[in-house]
SESEPA-419881 format. One record per residue (C-alpha): residue in one letter; x, y, z; residue number from 0. Coordinates in steps of 0.25 Angstrom, whole numbers, plus 5000, padded with zeros to 4 digits. Example, Ala and Ser with C-alpha at 12.3 -4.5 7.8 and 13.67 -1.06 7.14 Angstrom:
// residues 2
<'A', <5049, 4982, 5031>, 0>
<'S', <5055, 4996, 5029>, 1>
This chain:
// residues 399
<'M', <5334, 5797, 5214>, 0>
<'K', <5339, 5795, 5229>, 1>
<'F', <5342, 5781, 5232>, 2>
<'D', <5332, 5781, 5244>, 3>
<'T', <5320, 5786, 5238>, 4>
<'N', <5320, 5780, 5225>, 5>
<'C', <5312, 5768, 5225>, 6>
<'D', <5314, 5762, 5213>, 7>
<'I', <5328, 5762, 5215>, 8>
<'K', <5327, 5759, 5229>, 9>
<'N', <5319, 5746, 5222>, 10>
<'E', <5329, 5742, 5213>, 11>
<'L', <5342, 5744, 5225>, 12>
<'E', <5334, 5734, 5233>, 13>
<'Y', <5333, 5724, 5221>, 14>
<'F', <5348, 5726, 5218>, 15>
<'F', <5353, 5723, 5231>, 16>
<'E', <5345, 5712, 5234>, 17>
<'I', <5349, 5704, 5219>, 18>
<'S', <5363, 5710, 5220>, 19>
<'V', <5375, 5698, 5221>, 20>
<'N', <5383, 5709, 5225>, 21>
<'I', <5385, 5718, 5237>, 22>
<'M', <5376, 5730, 5235>, 23>
<'V', <5379, 5741, 5248>, 24>
<'I', <5372, 5756, 5247>, 25>
<'I', <5381, 5765, 5258>, 26>
<'G', <5378, 5775, 5264>, 27>
<'K', <5386, 5788, 5265>, 28>
<'D', <5384, 5786, 5279>, 29>
<'G', <5391, 5773, 5279>, 30>
<'K', <5378, 5764, 5281>, 31>
<'T', <5374, 5754, 5271>, 32>
<'K', <5359, 5757, 5265>, 33>
<'K', <5357, 5743, 5256>, 34>
<'V', <5365, 5732, 5256>, 35>
<'S', <5363, 5718, 5244>, 36>
<'K', <5359, 5703, 5251>, 37>
<'C', <5372, 5699, 5246>, 38>
<'C', <5380, 5708, 5254>, 39>
<'S', <5373, 5701, 5264>, 40>
<'E', <5376, 5687, 5260>, 41>
<'L', <5391, 5692, 5258>, 42>
<'L', <5394, 5697, 5270>, 43>
<'G', <5382, 5690, 5280>, 44>
<'W', <5380, 5703, 5287>, 45>
<'S', <5365, 5704, 5286>, 46>
<'E', <5359, 5718, 5278>, 47>
<'R', <5354, 5723, 5292>, 48>
<'E', <5370, 5722, 5296>, 49>
<'L', <5374, 5729, 5283>, 50>
<'L', <5364, 5741, 5283>, 51>
<'E', <5366, 5742, 5300>, 52>
<'Y', <5383, 5746, 5301>, 53>
<'E', <5389, 5754, 5291>, 54>
<'W', <5397, 5747, 5279>, 55>
<'H', <5413, 5752, 5283>, 56>
<'S', <5410, 5742, 5295>, 57>
<'F', <5407, 5729, 5284>, 58>
<'I', <5424, 5735, 5279>, 59>
<'H', <5436, 5727, 5282>, 60>
<'E', <5445, 5739, 5290>, 61>
<'D', <5456, 5736, 5280>, 62>
<'D', <5447, 5741, 5267>, 63>
<'L', <5438, 5753, 5276>, 64>
<'K', <5447, 5763, 5272>, 65>
<'N', <5450, 5760, 5257>, 66>
<'V', <5435, 5758, 5257>, 67>
<'L', <5432, 5773, 5264>, 68>
<'S', <5443, 5778, 5256>, 69>
<'T', <5435, 5773, 5243>, 70>
<'I', <5422, 5777, 5247>, 71>
<'T', <5426, 5793, 5249>, 72>
<'S', <5433, 5795, 5236>, 73>
<'E', <5426, 5802, 5224>, 74>
<'S', <5425, 5790, 5217>, 75>
<'I', <5416, 5784, 5226>, 76>
<'N', <5405, 5793, 5216>, 77>
<'E', <5411, 5786, 5203>, 78>
<'G', <5410, 5772, 5211>, 79>
<'I', <5420, 5763, 5215>, 80>
<'K', <5424, 5750, 5210>, 81>
<'G', <5432, 5737, 5214>, 82>
<'L', <5434, 5739, 5229>, 83>
<'K', <5438, 5730, 5235>, 84>
<'V', <5433, 5727, 5252>, 85>
<'R', <5434, 5716, 5263>, 86>
<'F', <5418, 5714, 5269>, 87>
<'R', <5416, 5709, 5282>, 88>
<'C', <5407, 5698, 5283>, 89>
<'K', <5399, 5696, 5296>, 90>
<'N', <5409, 5684, 5299>, 91>
<'N', <5420, 5693, 5298>, 92>
<'D', <5425, 5690, 5285>, 93>
<'Y', <5428, 5697, 5274>, 94>
<'K', <5422, 5699, 5260>, 95>
<'L', <5433, 5705, 5250>, 96>
<'I', <5422, 5713, 5243>, 97>
<'E', <5424, 5723, 5227>, 98>
<'C', <5416, 5733, 5228>, 99>
<'S', <5411, 5746, 5218>, 100>
<'C', <5406, 5758, 5227>, 101>
<'K', <5399, 5772, 5222>, 102>
<'F', <5392, 5783, 5229>, 103>
<'I', <5379, 5788, 5225>, 104>
<'E', <5381, 5803, 5227>, 105>
<'E', <5365, 5805, 5225>, 106>
<'N', <5362, 5793, 5236>, 107>
<'Q', <5374, 5796, 5245>, 108>
<'V', <5375, 5779, 5245>, 109>
<'Y', <5385, 5770, 5242>, 110>
<'I', <5384, 5759, 5233>, 111>
<'L', <5393, 5747, 5233>, 112>
<'T', <5394, 5736, 5227>, 113>
<'A', <5404, 5723, 5227>, 114>
<'R', <5406, 5710, 5228>, 115>
<'D', <5411, 5700, 5236>, 116>
<'I', <5426, 5695, 5230>, 117>
<'T', <5431, 5687, 5242>, 118>
<'E', <5431, 5675, 5235>, 119>
<'E', <5439, 5681, 5221>, 120>
<'K', <5450, 5687, 5231>, 121>
<'K', <5453, 5675, 5234>, 122>
<'I', <5453, 5668, 5223>, 123>
<'E', <5463, 5680, 5220>, 124>
<'E', <5471, 5676, 5230>, 125>
<'E', <5472, 5662, 5227>, 126>
<'K', <5474, 5663, 5212>, 127>
<'I', <5488, 5674, 5216>, 128>
<'A', <5491, 5665, 5228>, 129>
<'Y', <5492, 5651, 5218>, 130>
<'E', <5501, 5662, 5207>, 131>
<'K', <5509, 5664, 5217>, 132>
<'A', <5510, 5650, 5222>, 133>
<'I', <5512, 5643, 5208>, 134>
<'E', <5522, 5658, 5204>, 135>
<'L', <5530, 5651, 5219>, 136>
<'E', <5528, 5636, 5213>, 137>
<'S', <5533, 5641, 5202>, 138>
<'L', <5546, 5647, 5207>, 139>
<'K', <5549, 5638, 5216>, 140>
<'S', <5548, 5626, 5203>, 141>
<'E', <5558, 5635, 5197>, 142>
<'F', <5566, 5638, 5206>, 143>
<'F', <5568, 5623, 5211>, 144>
<'S', <5570, 5619, 5196>, 145>
<'N', <5581, 5631, 5194>, 146>
<'I', <5587, 5625, 5206>, 147>
<'S', <5586, 5610, 5203>, 148>
<'H', <5594, 5614, 5192>, 149>
<'E', <5605, 5623, 5198>, 150>
<'F', <5608, 5610, 5207>, 151>
<'K', <5608, 5600, 5196>, 152>
<'T', <5620, 5607, 5188>, 153>
<'P', <5629, 5606, 5201>, 154>
<'L', <5623, 5590, 5205>, 155>
<'N', <5625, 5587, 5190>, 156>
<'I', <5640, 5592, 5191>, 157>
<'I', <5642, 5583, 5206>, 158>
<'L', <5637, 5570, 5200>, 159>
<'A', <5647, 5571, 5188>, 160>
<'T', <5658, 5575, 5196>, 161>
<'M', <5657, 5565, 5206>, 162>
<'Q', <5657, 5556, 5193>, 163>
<'V', <5672, 5561, 5188>, 164>
<'I', <5676, 5559, 5203>, 165>
<'N', <5669, 5545, 5204>, 166>
<'K', <5676, 5540, 5193>, 167>
<'N', <5689, 5545, 5196>, 168>
<'I', <5688, 5538, 5210>, 169>
<'E', <5685, 5526, 5202>, 170>
<'N', <5698, 5528, 5194>, 171>
<'K', <5706, 5531, 5207>, 172>
<'N', <5709, 5545, 5198>, 173>
<'I', <5703, 5548, 5214>, 174>
<'I', <5707, 5544, 5227>, 175>
<'A', <5703, 5544, 5238>, 176>
<'A', <5708, 5540, 5253>, 177>
<'D', <5695, 5532, 5255>, 178>
<'E', <5688, 5529, 5245>, 179>
<'Y', <5675, 5523, 5252>, 180>
<'N', <5673, 5536, 5258>, 181>
<'L', <5673, 5542, 5243>, 182>
<'N', <5665, 5536, 5239>, 183>
<'K', <5656, 5536, 5248>, 184>
<'Y', <5657, 5550, 5249>, 185>
<'M', <5657, 5552, 5233>, 186>
<'N', <5642, 5544, 5233>, 187>
<'S', <5635, 5553, 5244>, 188>
<'I', <5641, 5562, 5235>, 189>
<'R', <5632, 5558, 5222>, 190>
<'Q', <5620, 5554, 5231>, 191>
<'N', <5617, 5568, 5235>, 192>
<'C', <5620, 5572, 5222>, 193>
<'Y', <5610, 5563, 5217>, 194>
<'R', <5601, 5566, 5230>, 195>
<'L', <5601, 5581, 5223>, 196>
<'L', <5600, 5578, 5209>, 197>
<'R', <5586, 5569, 5212>, 198>
<'L', <5581, 5582, 5218>, 199>
<'V', <5587, 5591, 5208>, 200>
<'N', <5580, 5583, 5196>, 201>
<'N', <5565, 5579, 5205>, 202>
<'I', <5565, 5596, 5204>, 203>
<'I', <5569, 5599, 5190>, 204>
<'D', <5558, 5588, 5185>, 205>
<'I', <5547, 5593, 5194>, 206>
<'S', <5550, 5606, 5191>, 207>
<'K', <5550, 5603, 5176>, 208>
<'M', <5536, 5595, 5178>, 209>
<'D', <5530, 5609, 5185>, 210>
<'Y', <5534, 5616, 5173>, 211>
<'G', <5529, 5604, 5164>, 212>
<'Y', <5543, 5602, 5159>, 213>
<'Y', <5545, 5589, 5163>, 214>
<'N', <5542, 5577, 5149>, 215>
<'I', <5542, 5562, 5153>, 216>
<'E', <5545, 5555, 5137>, 217>
<'L', <5534, 5545, 5134>, 218>
<'G', <5536, 5533, 5128>, 219>
<'N', <5535, 5519, 5129>, 220>
<'Y', <5540, 5509, 5138>, 221>
<'N', <5538, 5497, 5146>, 222>
<'I', <5534, 5502, 5161>, 223>
<'I', <5538, 5488, 5165>, 224>
<'S', <5550, 5488, 5164>, 225>
<'V', <5555, 5500, 5166>, 226>
<'V', <5550, 5501, 5180>, 227>
<'E', <5557, 5487, 5182>, 228>
<'D', <5570, 5494, 5176>, 229>
<'I', <5569, 5505, 5185>, 230>
<'T', <5564, 5497, 5196>, 231>
<'M', <5578, 5487, 5194>, 232>
<'S', <5587, 5500, 5193>, 233>
<'I', <5588, 5502, 5210>, 234>
<'L', <5588, 5487, 5213>, 235>
<'E', <5602, 5493, 5219>, 236>
<'Y', <5598, 5504, 5224>, 237>
<'V', <5586, 5496, 5232>, 238>
<'N', <5595, 5485, 5237>, 239>
<'N', <5606, 5494, 5242>, 240>
<'K', <5593, 5499, 5252>, 241>
<'G', <5589, 5485, 5255>, 242>
<'I', <5576, 5486, 5247>, 243>
<'E', <5569, 5474, 5238>, 244>
<'L', <5567, 5481, 5226>, 245>
<'I', <5554, 5470, 5219>, 246>
<'F', <5547, 5473, 5204>, 247>
<'D', <5535, 5468, 5199>, 248>
<'T', <5527, 5468, 5188>, 249>
<'E', <5516, 5462, 5181>, 250>
<'V', <5516, 5463, 5167>, 251>
<'E', <5531, 5466, 5160>, 252>
<'E', <5527, 5476, 5150>, 253>
<'E', <5518, 5486, 5149>, 254>
<'I', <5522, 5498, 5137>, 255>
<'I', <5517, 5513, 5144>, 256>
<'A', <5520, 5527, 5139>, 257>
<'C', <5530, 5532, 5149>, 258>
<'D', <5545, 5541, 5152>, 259>
<'P', <5552, 5529, 5157>, 260>
<'D', <5563, 5540, 5163>, 261>
<'K', <5551, 5547, 5170>, 262>
<'I', <5546, 5534, 5175>, 263>
<'E', <5559, 5530, 5179>, 264>
<'R', <5559, 5542, 5187>, 265>
<'I', <5547, 5538, 5195>, 266>
<'I', <5550, 5523, 5198>, 267>
<'L', <5564, 5527, 5203>, 268>
<'N', <5559, 5538, 5213>, 269>
<'L', <5547, 5530, 5217>, 270>
<'L', <5559, 5518, 5221>, 271>
<'S', <5568, 5529, 5227>, 272>
<'N', <5557, 5532, 5236>, 273>
<'A', <5552, 5517, 5239>, 274>
<'I', <5567, 5514, 5242>, 275>
<'K', <5569, 5525, 5253>, 276>
<'Y', <5557, 5522, 5259>, 277>
<'T', <5559, 5507, 5261>, 278>
<'K', <5568, 5501, 5271>, 279>
<'D', <5579, 5491, 5269>, 280>
<'G', <5572, 5478, 5266>, 281>
<'G', <5559, 5484, 5262>, 282>
<'K', <5555, 5480, 5248>, 283>
<'I', <5551, 5490, 5235>, 284>
<'Y', <5540, 5484, 5225>, 285>
<'V', <5540, 5489, 5211>, 286>
<'S', <5528, 5485, 5202>, 287>
<'V', <5521, 5486, 5189>, 288>
<'E', <5504, 5482, 5185>, 289>
<'K', <5496, 5488, 5176>, 290>
<'D', <5483, 5489, 5171>, 291>
<'D', <5476, 5490, 5160>, 292>
<'E', <5477, 5505, 5161>, 293>
<'N', <5492, 5508, 5168>, 294>
<'V', <5504, 5502, 5175>, 295>
<'Y', <5507, 5504, 5188>, 296>
<'I', <5521, 5503, 5194>, 297>
<'S', <5522, 5503, 5209>, 298>
<'V', <5533, 5506, 5219>, 299>
<'K', <5530, 5499, 5232>, 300>
<'D', <5539, 5498, 5245>, 301>
<'N', <5536, 5494, 5258>, 302>
<'G', <5542, 5506, 5265>, 303>
<'I', <5539, 5516, 5275>, 304>
<'G', <5528, 5521, 5268>, 305>
<'M', <5521, 5534, 5266>, 306>
<'P', <5509, 5542, 5277>, 307>
<'E', <5495, 5541, 5271>, 308>
<'K', <5496, 5556, 5272>, 309>
<'K', <5508, 5557, 5262>, 310>
<'L', <5502, 5548, 5251>, 311>
<'L', <5495, 5561, 5247>, 312>
<'T', <5506, 5569, 5244>, 313>
<'I', <5515, 5560, 5242>, 314>
<'F', <5517, 5566, 5228>, 315>
<'E', <5517, 5580, 5230>, 316>
<'R', <5531, 5588, 5228>, 317>
<'Y', <5537, 5588, 5240>, 318>
<'T', <5532, 5578, 5247>, 319>
<'Q', <5542, 5569, 5259>, 320>
<'I', <5537, 5556, 5268>, 321>
<'D', <5540, 5563, 5280>, 322>
<'N', <5544, 5551, 5288>, 323>
<'K', <5557, 5551, 5296>, 324>
<'L', <5559, 5537, 5292>, 325>
<'T', <5561, 5544, 5279>, 326>
<'R', <5568, 5555, 5281>, 327>
<'R', <5581, 5550, 5277>, 328>
<'A', <5577, 5550, 5264>, 329>
<'N', <5567, 5561, 5259>, 330>
<'G', <5568, 5567, 5246>, 331>
<'S', <5560, 5578, 5240>, 332>
<'G', <5549, 5575, 5239>, 333>
<'I', <5549, 5578, 5222>, 334>
<'G', <5551, 5564, 5218>, 335>
<'L', <5536, 5557, 5220>, 336>
<'S', <5531, 5572, 5216>, 337>
<'L', <5539, 5570, 5202>, 338>
<'V', <5534, 5556, 5202>, 339>
<'K', <5521, 5558, 5202>, 340>
<'S', <5523, 5568, 5191>, 341>
<'L', <5530, 5558, 5182>, 342>
<'V', <5520, 5551, 5185>, 343>
<'K', <5508, 5557, 5180>, 344>
<'M', <5517, 5563, 5169>, 345>
<'H', <5516, 5547, 5164>, 346>
<'Q', <5500, 5550, 5164>, 347>
<'G', <5502, 5539, 5178>, 348>
<'D', <5499, 5540, 5192>, 349>
<'I', <5507, 5538, 5205>, 350>
<'Y', <5500, 5533, 5218>, 351>
<'V', <5507, 5528, 5232>, 352>
<'E', <5500, 5519, 5242>, 353>
<'S', <5507, 5521, 5256>, 354>
<'K', <5508, 5516, 5269>, 355>
<'I', <5516, 5519, 5281>, 356>
<'N', <5527, 5507, 5285>, 357>
<'E', <5522, 5500, 5273>, 358>
<'G', <5528, 5505, 5259>, 359>
<'S', <5522, 5514, 5250>, 360>
<'K', <5518, 5510, 5235>, 361>
<'F', <5517, 5519, 5223>, 362>
<'T', <5509, 5517, 5211>, 363>
<'I', <5512, 5522, 5197>, 364>
<'R', <5500, 5522, 5185>, 365>
<'L', <5505, 5525, 5172>, 366>
<'P', <5497, 5523, 5160>, 367>
<'I', <5498, 5513, 5150>, 368>
<'R', <5500, 5520, 5137>, 369>
<'Q', <5509, 5522, 5125>, 370>
<'V', <5513, 5534, 5117>, 371>
<'K', <5520, 5538, 5105>, 372>
<'S', <5536, 5540, 5107>, 373>
<'K', <5549, 5533, 5108>, 374>
<'N', <5555, 5527, 5122>, 375>
<'K', <5566, 5531, 5124>, 376>
<'K', <5577, 5522, 5126>, 377>
<'V', <5577, 5514, 5138>, 378>
<'S', <5594, 5514, 5141>, 379>
<'N', <5590, 5527, 5141>, 380>
<'L', <5581, 5525, 5152>, 381>
<'T', <5591, 5516, 5161>, 382>
<'K', <5604, 5524, 5158>, 383>
<'S', <5607, 5534, 5170>, 384>
<'R', <5596, 5524, 5180>, 385>
<'V', <5607, 5522, 5191>, 386>
<'E', <5608, 5537, 5194>, 387>
<'K', <5595, 5542, 5193>, 388>
<'C', <5595, 5530, 5202>, 389>
<'S', <5603, 5535, 5211>, 390>
<'I', <5597, 5549, 5209>, 391>
<'E', <5583, 5544, 5213>, 392>
<'F', <5589, 5536, 5225>, 393>
<'A', <5598, 5546, 5229>, 394>
<'D', <5589, 5550, 5243>, 395>
<'I', <5589, 5534, 5248>, 396>
<'Y', <5605, 5531, 5247>, 397>
<'N', <5616, 5535, 5255>, 398>
């Protein structure tokens, strides 16, 4: 039966074209479009009259036309072509990516085309590929930084160990210098800059461990008040050297909570070093501990230069720095506060910041009041290397 003479077939096609949610087109061998589904007009924006008026190839992207022509003129068109991806031009001159299936009906001398819009699918697929590549690149970057950090740490430790031997020999008069003052000055400069590099290396290694899920904290039940007070009082020498007043205040003398004192020390030292870094001589730094029924709140507040409001949203993001000419000499890597936030999160807590330009900044840590079944570490081990930890943490501050 012929397509144009059989009323039953024509009526069925009319109905099918009307309800189809996909594109359906009948094209004559002469290139003229004979019938289009309603969906086709809705998708491309052309009216049915416009689609029927122009030859089909006027709607195809010029870069796809050659491939389409070679496909429909091949012998396989009689068996049917599937999965042909073509860009169709919309009325607003945008293009939709359409996946087509086409077959030539010899008896009727027409091409039957069915198609569906895969523009969004393609976009999602491209975004997924881009995301996977970004993840892979980030993983490679993290691995690179981790590896190079370990490579740095070995020679740094050797340099520091060698310096200790040299300093011991200087003390014992086994090394005598014509200008002992300058010798000590140069040795101190070497040590300080080694500490700066060691601080950066340690931060990068710890961040990399966190990224790979290998960084752990050892929770025990400790008096958080005494832990914070001991850490604060241990830096009095550094604060006094800067002409800054350090004030510790607490409304409660004891509160046993689950924490890792070594990591709490890392957190507090970082916040205190930032406070010292951005507080001018004669300024004040306040460390306070408060509590309610569920949480302990540790605050480190200064009356330094403060931060612009726009920086507060990104201050805990990795590699973020305060762009301020007054602080240029003290700028770090931008890793410290990101590490601090991660350590606080590992304690199931949060950290917040408030700041105003020329008025100062206030960092507040919230730690939940809870306890764990765990043996506490010996406190003596926690304070044993605090002098060196302070030297490393404050290496960016003192010349």
